[in-house]
N, C-alpha and C positions, 0 to 999 in steps of 0.2 A: 396825275392819278395817284402816284405813290404818296404824295403829301396828304392827299385826301384819306387814304387808308391809314396812315400814321395818326392823323388827327382823330379819325373815328376810333381807333384803338385806344388812344389816350382818353377820349371822352368816355368810352365804355369802362375803362379802368378806374375812373375817378371815384365812384362810390366804394370800390374795393379798397382804395387807399385811405379813405376817410376813417378816422379813429372813433371808437365809441367814447362817449363822455367819461371822464375820469371819476373815480370815487375817492372821497377823502374824509378824514376825521381829524379832529383836534382833541387830544386826550385832556380831560379835566385836570388830571394830576400832572403838573409840569415836570415832575421827575421822569427821566427816561424809563420806559417800560422794560421789564425783564425779557419780554418776547419782542424781538426786533422784526421778525418775519413770520408770517403764518398764512396758510391757505384757509379761507373761511368761505364755505359754500362755493368753491371754485374760483374765488377772487384771491389773487396774490397780493396780500397786504404787506407793506414795508413801512416801518416807523423809523423816523429820525428824531429823537427826542419826543416831544409831544405831538409832532405832526406826522400823520400817517396817510399814505396814498395806496390805491389799489388799481389793478387792471383785471379785466375779465370778470367772471362771476355769474352766478345763476340768475335767471330771470325771476325776480321776486320783488315784492314791495320794499321800498327803502326802509320802512319802519322795521320790517323783519330783519333785513340785513344789519340795521343798527343794533338790534338786540343781540345778534350773533357776534358782532364785533365787540360790543361791550362785554359780553361773556368771555371773550378771549383776551382783550387788552385792558378793560376797565372803563369807567365812566368817560363820556365824551362831552365837550362843550359845543361842538358843531359837528354836523355829519351831512354828507351828500353821497348818493349812490346812483351811479350812471346818469348824472346830470340832474337828479332830483334832490333838492336841499330840504332838510327837515326844518320845521318851525321850532320855536322855543318850547312849545307845549309838547310836540312830538319827541323832542330830545329829552324832556323831563320824564315822559312816559317810558322812553327807551332805557333811561338810566335807573328807573325804579325796580 
């Protein structure tokens, strides 16, 4: 009986342990950005050279999140927000 209760508790905790999809961006300028860390719409962005990653963030379209990140860090060559990757056309619009 005890094993059954432990198994049930672990099964119920599974979704709580799952992590949200990560957000990432690759800056178009290969030179390191002068801003290495920033909070953008609740997402904690960290950049290491031209590669940036984030956790958290507001529920919003990836295109809007991209525009906000570009405004803070500069143009991007790739972008994904909470598991949604932007197309080349969307990235061009984001950088405009």
